[in-house]
N, C-alpha and C positions, 0 to 999 in steps of 0.2 A: 229387232236384235239388240241385245244388251252386250256391250263390250266394256268390261270393267276390271280394274285392278284394285286389290285390297292390300292395305299396309297396317302393321302395328306402328305405334309411334313411340318416340323416345321421351317426348315431353309435350305438354300442351302449348300451342302457339300463344304468343303474347296477346293480351287484350281480347281473349276468346269471346267474352260477353258482348263485344261490339259487333260481332257478325250476326247475320240473320240466323235464327234458330227456332226450333219447334219440337214439341214432344211427339213421340211415335209409340203407339201400342200396336203390336202385331201378334198374330197367332197363325199356326199352320194347320189346315184341314187335312193336308196330305204332304208327305215329304218325297214321295215317288209315285207320280210326278209332284213337283212342288206346287201347291195351291195355298196361297196366303191371303189373309184378310188383314187390312191395316187401317188404323186411324192416324192421320197425318195432319195435325192441327185441326182444321175444320173440314178436311177431306177424308172420304172413306173409299177404300179401293179393294177390289178382289184381283189378285195377280196369279197368273199361271207362268211358271218358268220351266223351260226345257232343260235338257241335260247339258253339261259343260261347265267349265271353270272360268276361263277368260272371256269367252263369247258364248252366248246362248239366247235362245228365243225367249221373249218376255211379252206377255199380253196383259194389259191393265184395263179393268172395267170399273166404272164408278158404282158405288153402293150408296144407299141412303144410310143415315145414322141408325135407323131401326134395323135395317138388314145387317149392318155391321154388328150391332149388339146381339142379334140373334145368332149370327155365324161364329162370333168369337167364343161363344159358349160351347161350340162344337169342336174347338181346337184341341189337338193332341199335344201333350207335353206342356212345357212352360210357355206362358205368355211373355213375350219380350217387350221390355220397356227401355226406352233410350231417348236421349236428347240429341238431335241432329243439328250441327252447325254447318252452314254453307259458306265456304271460304274461297274467294277468288284466288286463282293461281295461274297467271298467264292466260292462255286461251281456255282454261279448264276451270271447273269448280270442284274443290275438295269437299266431300261430305264427311264430316268428322262425327262419328257416333260415340257418345259417352253412355255406356250401358249402366242400367240400374238393377237393383235386386240381386238375384243369384248370380248374374253375369258381371256385376261390378267386381273389380275396378277395371274391367276390359274397356279399352278405348281403341277404336279402329277407324281408319280413313279409307274411303272409296273414291275412285275417280273414274268417270265414264268417258268413253272416247268414240269418235265417229268411225274409226277403223282399227283393225288389229295392228297395222303398222304403226299408227300413232301410239297405241297402247304400249307396244314393245319398245318404243324409243323414248317414252316419258321418263323424266327425271324429276322426282318429287323434291319438296323442300328439305332442308337440313334436319327438321324435326321428325321426318319419317324414319322408321326403323325397318324391320324385316318385311319383305314382300310375301304375303300369305295368299296370293291369288290362287295358286295351285294346290292349296291345302284345304281339302273339303271340310276339315274341322272348323274352319272360320266362316262357313256358309251359315247364315242365320237359321236356315231350316235344320241344320244339324245341331246348332246350339240350342234349338228349342226342345230337343229331346232331353227330358228330365231324367 
């Protein structure tokens, strides 16, 4: 189960380049249900996501580089490219995505939680702006639709 909130941001945090970061390339084989392939640094993953906004089922399966390269060619819509920064914040990790290409200059933060209660009580840093968790337009699967 993935329990996650998403936020737009007001400004980039200071010293962004000092945080762990990596490039992501992802494409969607289906958006209903969501089936995604992703290259995450040196890792390659096939992901199934169930329905939902704040909480939904998520299953990840490893792929080989060759399998990823084959499947990404089958993706519908745009291929999403972004750099992800992992920023510690209390007991959580903020995943800050800086989108490239057609989705630039979008910058969005995601935070995962162990429970819905923790997700609902979370207060982000001052540089967070609008909470877009319940806006399906900000799901990457919807943003992939060219």
